[in-house]
C-alpha positions as CSV (number, residue, x, y, z in Angstrom):
1,M,69.0,128.2,110.7
2,A,65.8,126.4,109.7
3,R,67.9,124.2,107.4
4,N,70.1,123.3,110.3
5,V,67.2,122.3,112.5
6,T,65.9,120.1,109.7
7,L,69.2,118.4,109.4
8,D,69.4,117.9,113.1
9,A,66.0,116.4,113.3
10,A,66.9,114.0,110.5
11,T,70.0,113.1,112.3
12,V,68.3,112.2,115.5
13,A,65.2,110.5,114.0
14,P,65.0,106.9,115.0
15,P,65.6,104.3,112.3
16,A,62.6,102.6,110.8
17,P,61.8,99.4,112.6
18,Q,63.1,96.3,111.0
19,R,60.5,93.7,110.3
20,R,61.3,90.5,112.2
21,R,62.1,87.7,109.9
22,A,59.9,84.7,110.1
23,P,61.7,81.5,111.3
24,A,62.0,78.5,109.0
25,W,59.1,76.7,110.7
26,A,56.8,79.6,109.9
27,W,57.2,79.0,106.2
28,G,55.9,75.5,106.7
29,S,52.3,76.6,106.1
30,L,53.2,77.2,102.5
31,L,54.6,73.7,102.1
32,I,51.6,72.2,103.9
33,A,49.2,74.1,101.5
34,A,51.2,72.9,98.5
35,A,51.0,69.3,99.7
36,I,47.2,69.6,100.4
37,T,46.6,70.9,96.9
38,A,48.8,68.3,95.2
39,P,45.9,65.7,94.9
40,L,43.7,68.4,93.3
41,V,46.4,69.4,90.8
42,A,47.1,65.7,90.1
43,V,43.4,65.0,89.3
44,I,43.2,68.1,87.0
45,L,46.4,67.2,85.2
46,T,45.3,63.6,84.8
47,A,41.9,64.6,83.6
48,A,43.4,66.9,81.0
49,T,44.5,63.9,78.9
50,V,42.6,62.7,75.9
51,P,39.6,60.7,77.1
52,G,40.0,57.0,76.7
53,A,37.6,54.3,75.6
54,S,36.3,53.9,79.2
55,F,35.4,57.5,79.6
56,V,33.8,57.6,76.1
57,H,31.7,54.6,77.1
58,I,30.7,56.2,80.4
59,A,29.9,59.5,78.7
60,T,27.6,57.9,76.2
61,T,25.9,55.6,78.6
62,T,25.8,56.4,82.3
63,L,27.1,59.9,82.6
64,P,23.7,61.6,81.9
65,E,22.2,59.4,84.6
66,M,25.0,60.3,87.1
67,L,24.5,64.0,86.4
68,R,20.7,63.7,86.7
69,N,20.8,61.6,89.9
70,S,23.5,63.8,91.6
71,A,21.5,67.0,90.8
72,L,18.2,65.5,92.0
73,L,19.8,64.0,95.1
74,A,21.4,67.4,96.0
75,L,18.0,69.2,95.4
76,L,16.1,66.8,97.6
77,V,18.7,66.9,100.4
78,A,18.8,70.7,100.3
79,L,15.0,70.9,100.6
80,M,14.6,68.3,103.4
81,A,17.8,69.1,105.4
82,G,17.2,72.9,105.0
83,S,13.6,72.7,106.1
84,A,14.2,70.4,109.1
85,G,17.3,72.3,110.3
86,A,15.9,75.8,109.9
87,I,12.4,75.1,111.4
88,S,13.7,73.2,114.4
89,A,16.3,75.9,115.0
90,W,13.6,78.6,114.9
91,I,11.3,76.7,117.3
92,V,13.9,76.0,120.0
93,S,15.2,79.6,119.7
94,T,12.0,81.5,119.9
95,C,9.5,79.2,121.7
96,E,9.2,77.9,125.3
97,F,7.7,74.5,125.7
98,R,8.2,71.3,127.8
99,G,11.3,69.5,126.7
100,R,12.8,72.4,124.8
101,R,16.2,72.2,126.7
102,M,16.5,68.5,126.0
103,L,15.4,68.8,122.4
104,E,17.9,71.6,121.6
105,V,20.7,69.3,122.5
106,A,19.1,66.1,121.1
107,L,18.7,67.7,117.7
108,L,22.5,67.3,117.3
109,L,22.5,63.5,117.9
110,P,22.1,62.5,114.2
111,M,25.6,64.0,113.6
112,A,26.9,60.9,115.3
113,M,25.2,58.6,112.8
114,P,26.9,58.0,109.5
115,A,24.4,58.2,106.6
116,Y,25.3,54.8,105.3
117,L,24.4,53.3,108.7
118,C,21.0,54.9,108.5
119,G,20.6,53.5,105.0
120,Y,21.5,50.0,106.1
121,V,19.1,50.1,109.1
122,Y,16.1,51.4,107.2
123,T,16.5,49.0,104.3
124,W,16.7,46.2,106.8
125,L,13.6,47.5,108.6
126,F,11.4,48.3,105.5
127,D,12.5,45.8,102.8
128,V,10.1,43.1,101.7
129,A,11.6,40.6,104.1
130,G,12.1,43.2,106.8
131,P,10.4,43.3,110.3
132,A,8.0,46.2,109.3
133,Q,6.5,44.5,106.3
134,E,6.4,41.1,108.0
135,A,4.5,42.6,110.9
136,F,2.1,44.4,108.6
137,R,1.4,41.2,106.6
138,S,0.9,39.2,109.8
139,L,-1.6,41.8,111.2
140,T,-3.6,42.3,108.0
141,G,-3.3,38.9,106.4
142,L,-2.3,40.5,103.1
143,R,0.4,39.0,100.9
144,Y,3.2,40.9,99.1
145,G,1.8,42.5,96.0
146,Q,-1.7,43.1,97.6
147,Y,-0.6,46.3,99.2
148,W,1.5,49.3,98.3
149,V,4.5,50.7,100.2
150,P,7.0,53.3,98.9
151,E,10.3,51.7,97.7
152,I,13.0,52.4,100.2
153,R,15.8,51.5,97.8
154,S,15.3,54.5,95.6
155,L,16.7,58.0,95.0
156,P,14.2,59.7,97.3
157,G,14.9,57.1,99.9
158,A,18.7,57.8,99.7
159,A,18.0,61.5,99.9
160,L,15.9,61.0,103.0
161,M,18.7,59.0,104.7
162,L,21.2,61.7,103.9
163,A,18.9,64.6,105.0
164,M,18.2,62.9,108.4
165,V,21.8,62.9,109.4
166,L,22.9,66.1,107.7
167,Y,20.3,68.6,108.9
168,P,22.3,69.3,112.1
169,Y,24.7,71.4,109.9
170,V,21.8,73.7,109.0
171,Y,20.4,73.6,112.6
172,L,23.6,74.6,114.2
173,L,24.3,77.6,112.0
174,C,20.6,78.8,111.8
175,R,20.2,78.6,115.6
176,A,23.2,80.8,116.1
177,A,21.9,83.2,113.5
178,F,18.5,83.4,115.1
179,L,19.9,84.0,118.6
180,Q,22.0,86.9,117.2
181,Q,19.2,88.7,115.3
182,S,17.7,91.9,116.4
183,V,14.8,91.4,118.7
184,C,13.4,94.8,117.7
185,L,12.8,93.5,114.1
186,L,11.1,90.4,115.4
187,E,8.9,92.3,117.8
188,A,8.1,94.9,115.1
189,S,6.8,92.0,112.9
190,R,4.7,90.7,115.8
191,T,3.3,94.2,116.4
192,L,2.2,94.4,112.8
193,G,0.0,91.3,113.3
194,H,2.4,88.6,112.0
195,G,2.5,85.4,114.0
196,L,5.6,83.3,114.6
197,P,5.3,81.4,111.2
198,R,5.0,84.6,109.1
199,T,7.7,86.3,111.2
200,F,9.9,83.3,110.5
201,L,9.3,83.3,106.7
202,H,9.4,87.0,106.1
203,V,11.9,88.4,108.6
204,A,14.0,85.8,110.5
205,L,14.7,83.4,107.6
206,P,15.8,86.1,105.1
207,L,18.1,87.6,107.7
208,A,19.6,84.2,108.4
209,R,20.2,83.4,104.7
210,P,24.0,83.3,104.9
211,A,23.8,80.8,107.8
212,L,21.1,78.8,106.0
213,A,23.2,78.8,102.7
214,A,26.4,77.8,104.6
215,G,24.6,74.9,106.3
216,I,23.0,73.6,103.1
217,A,26.4,73.9,101.3
218,L,28.0,71.7,103.9
219,A,25.2,69.2,103.6
220,L,25.4,69.2,99.8
221,M,29.2,68.7,99.9
222,E,28.7,65.7,102.1
223,T,25.9,64.5,99.8
224,L,27.9,64.6,96.7
225,A,30.8,62.9,98.5
226,D,28.7,60.1,99.9
227,F,29.4,56.6,98.6
228,G,28.0,54.0,101.0
229,T,24.4,55.2,101.0
230,V,23.9,55.7,97.3
231,Q,25.7,52.5,96.5
232,H,23.6,50.5,98.9
233,F,20.4,52.1,97.5
234,G,21.4,51.4,93.9
235,V,21.6,55.1,92.9
236,R,24.3,55.8,90.4
237,T,26.1,59.1,91.1
238,F,29.5,60.6,90.4
239,T,31.0,58.9,93.5
240,T,29.9,55.4,92.5
241,G,31.1,56.1,88.9
242,I,34.5,57.1,90.1
243,Y,34.7,53.9,92.2
244,E,33.6,51.8,89.2
245,A,36.0,53.5,86.8
246,W,39.0,52.9,89.2
247,F,38.2,49.3,90.3
248,G,35.8,48.0,87.6
249,M,37.6,49.4,84.5
250,D,41.1,50.0,86.0
251,D,41.1,53.4,84.2
252,R,42.6,56.2,86.4
253,G,42.1,58.7,83.6
254,A,38.3,58.1,83.5
255,A,38.2,58.2,87.3
256,A,40.1,61.6,87.3
257,Q,37.8,63.0,84.6
258,L,34.7,62.0,86.6
259,S,36.3,63.6,89.7
260,V,36.8,66.9,87.9
261,A,33.2,66.8,86.8
262,L,32.2,66.2,90.4
263,L,34.4,69.1,91.6
264,G,32.7,71.3,89.0
265,C,29.3,70.4,90.5
266,V,30.5,71.3,94.0
267,F,32.0,74.7,93.0
268,L,29.0,75.5,90.8
269,L,26.6,75.1,93.7
270,L,28.7,77.4,95.9
271,G,29.1,79.9,93.1
272,I,25.4,80.1,92.3
273,E,24.6,80.9,96.0
274,R,27.3,83.5,96.1
275,I,26.1,85.2,92.9
276,S,22.5,85.1,93.9
277,R,23.3,86.8,97.2
278,G,24.8,89.8,95.3
279,G,25.9,92.7,97.4
280,R,23.1,92.5,99.9
281,R,24.0,92.5,103.6
282,F,22.2,90.5,106.3
283,H,23.5,91.8,109.6
284,P,21.5,94.0,112.0
285,T,22.3,97.7,112.0
286,T,22.7,97.8,115.8
287,T,23.7,95.4,118.5
288,R,21.8,97.3,121.2
289,H,18.8,95.2,121.7
290,P,17.3,93.2,124.5
291,P,17.8,89.4,124.6
292,L,15.4,87.2,122.8
293,R,12.4,86.2,125.0
294,P,10.9,82.8,124.0
295,V,7.2,82.8,123.4
296,P,5.4,80.2,125.7
297,L,3.4,77.5,123.8
298,R,0.5,75.6,125.2
299,G,-2.0,73.1,123.9
300,W,-1.8,71.9,120.3
301,K,0.9,74.4,119.5
302,E,3.1,72.9,122.2
303,A,2.4,69.4,120.8
304,A,3.2,70.5,117.3
305,A,6.5,72.0,118.4
306,I,7.5,68.8,120.2
307,V,6.6,66.7,117.2
308,A,8.4,69.0,114.8
309,C,11.6,69.0,116.8
310,G,11.4,65.3,118.0
311,M,10.8,63.6,114.6
312,P,14.2,64.5,113.2
313,V,15.9,63.1,116.3
314,L,13.8,60.0,116.3
315,L,14.3,59.3,112.6
316,G,17.9,60.3,112.4
317,F,19.2,58.8,115.6
318,G,16.6,57.0,117.7
319,V,15.4,54.4,115.2
320,P,18.9,53.5,113.7
321,A,20.6,53.5,117.1
322,G,17.9,51.4,118.7
323,A,17.9,48.9,115.8
324,L,21.7,48.5,115.9
325,A,21.6,48.1,119.7
326,W,19.0,45.4,119.4
327,L,20.8,43.5,116.6
328,A,24.1,43.7,118.5
329,A,22.5,42.3,121.6
330,T,20.6,39.5,119.9
331,T,23.0,38.6,117.1
332,G,26.1,40.7,116.7
333,D,29.3,39.8,114.9
334,P,30.1,36.1,115.4
335,L,33.7,36.9,114.6
336,A,34.0,39.7,117.1
337,A,36.4,37.8,119.2
338,E,38.7,36.8,116.3
339,R,38.5,39.6,113.7
340,F,36.7,42.5,115.2
341,L,39.6,43.5,117.4
342,P,42.0,43.9,114.4
343,F,39.4,46.0,112.6
344,A,39.0,48.2,115.7
345,I,42.7,48.5,116.2
346,N,43.2,49.5,112.5
347,S,40.5,52.2,112.8
348,L,41.7,53.6,116.1
349,T,45.3,53.6,114.9
350,L,44.6,55.4,111.7
351,S,42.2,57.9,113.4
352,G,44.7,58.6,116.2
353,V,47.7,59.1,113.9
354,T,45.7,61.3,111.6
355,A,44.3,63.4,114.4
356,A,47.7,63.9,116.0
357,I,49.4,64.9,112.7
358,A,46.4,67.2,111.8
359,V,46.6,69.0,115.1
360,L,50.3,69.5,114.8
361,L,50.1,70.9,111.2
362,A,47.0,73.0,112.1
363,A,48.8,74.5,115.1
364,A,51.9,75.3,113.2
365,M,49.9,77.0,110.4
366,A,47.6,78.9,112.8
367,W,50.5,80.2,115.0
368,A,52.6,81.1,111.9
369,A,49.7,83.2,110.6
370,R,49.2,84.7,114.1
371,M,52.9,85.5,114.9
372,H,54.1,86.4,111.4
373,P,51.0,87.6,109.5
374,S,51.2,88.1,105.8
375,P,48.8,87.8,102.9
376,L,50.7,84.8,101.6
377,R,50.3,82.8,104.8
378,R,46.6,83.7,105.1
379,A,46.1,82.5,101.5
380,A,48.1,79.3,102.3
381,N,45.8,78.6,105.2
382,R,42.7,79.1,103.1
383,V,44.1,76.9,100.3
384,A,44.8,74.1,102.9
385,A,41.2,74.3,103.9
386,L,40.0,73.4,100.4
387,G,40.4,69.7,101.1
388,Y,37.2,69.6,103.1
389,A,35.3,70.7,100.0
390,L,36.7,67.8,98.0
391,P,34.8,64.4,98.1
392,G,36.8,61.5,99.6
393,S,36.7,59.7,96.3
394,V,38.3,62.7,94.5
395,I,41.0,62.9,97.2
396,A,41.6,59.2,96.8
397,V,42.2,59.4,93.1
398,G,44.3,62.5,93.5
399,T,46.5,60.7,96.1
400,L,47.0,57.5,94.2
401,V,47.9,59.2,90.9
402,P,51.0,61.1,92.0
403,F,52.1,58.4,94.5
404,G,51.8,55.8,91.7
405,L,53.8,58.0,89.3
406,F,56.5,58.4,91.9
407,D,56.6,54.7,92.7
408,N,56.8,53.7,89.0
409,A,59.5,56.3,88.2
410,L,61.6,55.3,91.2
411,D,61.2,51.6,90.3
412,A,62.2,52.2,86.7
413,W,65.3,54.2,87.8
414,M,66.4,51.6,90.3
415,R,66.0,48.8,87.7
416,A,68.0,50.8,85.1
417,R,70.7,51.8,87.5
418,F,71.1,48.9,90.0
419,G,68.9,46.2,88.6
420,V,66.7,46.2,91.7
421,S,62.9,46.6,91.8
422,T,61.6,48.8,94.6
423,G,57.9,47.9,94.0
424,L,55.3,50.2,95.4
425,L,56.7,52.2,98.3
426,L,53.9,54.7,98.8
427,S,50.8,53.5,96.9
428,G,48.5,51.2,98.8
429,T,50.2,51.9,102.2
430,M,49.0,53.4,105.5
431,A,51.1,56.5,104.7
432,A,49.1,57.1,101.6
433,L,45.8,56.6,103.5
434,V,46.8,59.0,106.3
435,F,47.8,61.6,103.7
436,A,44.4,61.3,102.1
437,Y,42.7,61.7,105.5
438,L,44.9,64.8,106.1
439,V,43.9,66.4,102.8
440,R,40.3,65.7,103.6
441,F,40.1,66.8,107.3
442,L,43.0,69.3,107.9
443,A,40.5,72.1,107.4
444,V,38.5,70.8,110.4
445,A,41.5,71.0,112.7
446,L,42.6,74.3,111.3
447,S,39.2,75.9,111.8
448,A,39.0,74.7,115.4
449,V,42.5,75.9,116.2
450,E,42.1,79.3,114.6
451,S,38.8,79.9,116.4
452,G,40.6,79.0,119.7
453,L,43.5,81.4,119.0
454,A,41.1,84.2,118.0
455,R,39.8,84.2,121.6
456,L,43.2,84.7,123.1
457,K,44.1,88.3,123.9
458,P,47.4,89.5,122.2
459,S,48.3,91.1,125.6
460,F,49.1,87.7,127.0
461,F,51.8,87.1,124.4
462,A,53.1,90.7,124.8
463,A,53.3,90.3,128.6
464,A,55.3,87.1,128.3
465,R,57.7,88.9,125.9
466,V,58.1,91.8,128.4
467,L,59.0,89.3,131.1
468,G,61.9,88.1,129.0
469,R,60.4,85.0,127.3
470,T,61.3,84.3,123.7
471,P,58.5,84.0,121.2
472,G,58.7,80.2,121.3
473,Q,58.7,80.2,125.1
474,A,55.7,82.6,125.2
475,V,53.7,80.3,122.9
476,R,54.7,77.2,124.8
477,E,54.2,78.5,128.3
478,V,51.3,80.9,127.9
479,E,49.3,80.5,124.7
480,L,49.5,76.8,124.3
481,P,48.0,76.0,127.7
482,L,45.2,78.5,127.1
483,A,44.5,77.0,123.6
484,R,44.5,73.4,124.9
485,G,40.7,73.2,124.7
486,A,40.7,74.2,121.0
487,L,43.5,71.6,120.3
488,I,41.6,68.9,122.0
489,T,38.4,69.8,120.1
490,A,40.3,69.7,116.8
491,A,41.8,66.3,117.6
492,V,38.4,64.9,118.5
493,L,36.7,66.2,115.4
494,V,39.4,64.8,113.1
495,F,39.4,61.5,115.0
496,V,35.7,61.0,114.5
497,D,35.6,62.1,110.9
498,T,38.4,59.7,110.1
499,M,36.6,56.8,111.8
500,K,33.5,57.4,109.6
501,E,35.3,58.0,106.3
502,L,34.4,55.4,103.7
503,P,35.2,56.3,100.0
504,A,38.8,57.3,100.6
505,T,39.4,54.3,102.8
506,L,37.9,51.9,100.2
507,I,40.1,53.2,97.4
508,V,43.4,54.0,99.1
509,R,43.7,51.3,101.8
510,P,46.4,48.7,101.6
511,F,45.6,45.3,100.3
512,D,43.7,43.1,102.9
513,F,43.6,46.0,105.3
514,D,40.1,46.6,106.7
515,T,38.7,49.2,109.1
516,L,35.5,49.3,111.0
517,A,33.9,51.4,108.2
518,V,35.1,48.9,105.5
519,R,33.9,46.0,107.6
520,I,30.4,47.5,108.0
521,Y,30.3,48.2,104.2
522,N,31.3,44.7,103.3
523,L,28.8,43.0,105.6
524,A,25.9,45.4,104.8
525,S,26.6,44.9,101.1
526,D,26.0,41.2,101.6
527,E,22.7,42.0,103.6
528,R,24.4,40.9,106.9
529,L,23.4,44.0,109.0
530,A,23.1,41.9,112.2
531,E,26.8,41.0,112.0
532,A,27.7,44.6,111.1
533,S,25.8,46.0,114.1
534,T,28.8,45.5,116.5
535,A,31.2,47.6,114.4
536,S,28.4,50.1,113.7
537,L,27.6,50.7,117.3
538,L,31.3,51.4,118.1
539,I,31.4,54.1,115.3
540,V,28.2,55.6,116.6
541,L,29.5,55.7,120.2
542,V,32.8,57.4,119.0
543,G,30.7,59.8,116.9
544,L,28.9,61.0,120.1
545,L,32.2,62.6,121.4
546,P,32.0,65.7,119.2
547,V,28.2,65.9,119.7
548,I,28.9,66.2,123.5
549,A,31.5,68.9,122.9
550,L,29.1,70.8,120.7
551,T,26.2,70.6,123.2
552,R,28.4,72.2,125.8
553,A,29.6,75.0,123.4
554,M,26.2,75.8,121.9
555,R,24.2,76.4,125.1
556,A,23.1,80.0,125.3
557,P,21.6,81.6,128.3
558,D,17.8,82.0,128.1
């Protein structure tokens, strides 16, 4: 009898649910990830060839200098940007003083200022023939050589320029970490007799180490990827070496081998921090704690807090923006009416096209991972985000190598079969340039879209399905309108980053095709900053868009 019951139960048991097969578009994330990694693979394969005479010459002459300068530049930027970002974040998070609300927003303004613009402005201001030294000589009656001033065109000067515009990465992440820390630990430190400085050094900063490390890592990746600043300051780094190998020596193998060396430096920095962290955890053991109560500051302490938070804003945004505005108003670009408009149209077109494609690809990848989750799709999304860790010069080399091989192979085949030369179809075209931008900045769009989707409740999608909507209709009619803010944010971030990108643009751009960034670089390289100020101001104004969006998102209730 028992056996019959068992058979009956097996007979009436519901069948195992069939896993819904993913549609064809959901597999697109794998293709996108493969395309994004193609430049990296191309660089590695090209670098695996036997070193040529150019690379041997570089290795025996300038490579040690590149390695030393890159390491020292990264160290100085890490110290300066980490200190400025962490200290300012701690002050505005834990102290109450006049102007705090304004400063907590203003501390983000240097993000709108490309580092190479800062470098151009400060060299113009403080060079021998600059306004600062001329005013000093007129006031003191001294002649050049009778006084000493630090050389602005130097490695420390380049590090200072980079740190002044990159510290907001550290500031943003550290401020969020400080606001989320347990107030009980901070109050316990104060009860034991520690003031705010000792509490910051011994309690708050160690707990915020992951945020601090992440912010410094972002700053260092931007530092190692920089070209305009270090080239203008005469500092030889891997990025300038890649540019010289590609254009000066016409050796793509040497450029690829230098690119791999630069990638090794990037991943080495990230690996050292990860290993040094070990298995330690940095999160509080409880979330049940009262909100952080800022400590009122008065007298000299208030003045010190204002100076500590105001100086990064003044040096990283106020001085460069003011100088550019003055130059644009008094001199400006004399060819603005004739040639400035085409440069602006080129930049806006490239940025708009790249932003639109990046948002479409990021949305497809994010929704594919959300609706049809699998380890493979999650891994594909993470692989697609690798591009942001690659310097623009590396991506440029990785883009031109496979495109050049394809163009040459197609041209050879067409010549042999039909006697027709196809020339270069992809290399040196806008399509190649947009592809390089997508490899570099798709991670920015993907991160913004994924964070927006994470805030959507799954019940919205389920309710739409219960009401008879297909999965596509549920996404289009319910989730897409709710995620509109995240999509707009992703488009703005990619648009602005594309406007400012210089190394990839210089290497991949079509012949006689200039953007605002290239126009600024060409004029500033010829010491014509007054003429470059018009294009510079437009890039700065466009860069303020994401800063405005961040200021709205970062405000926390006091």
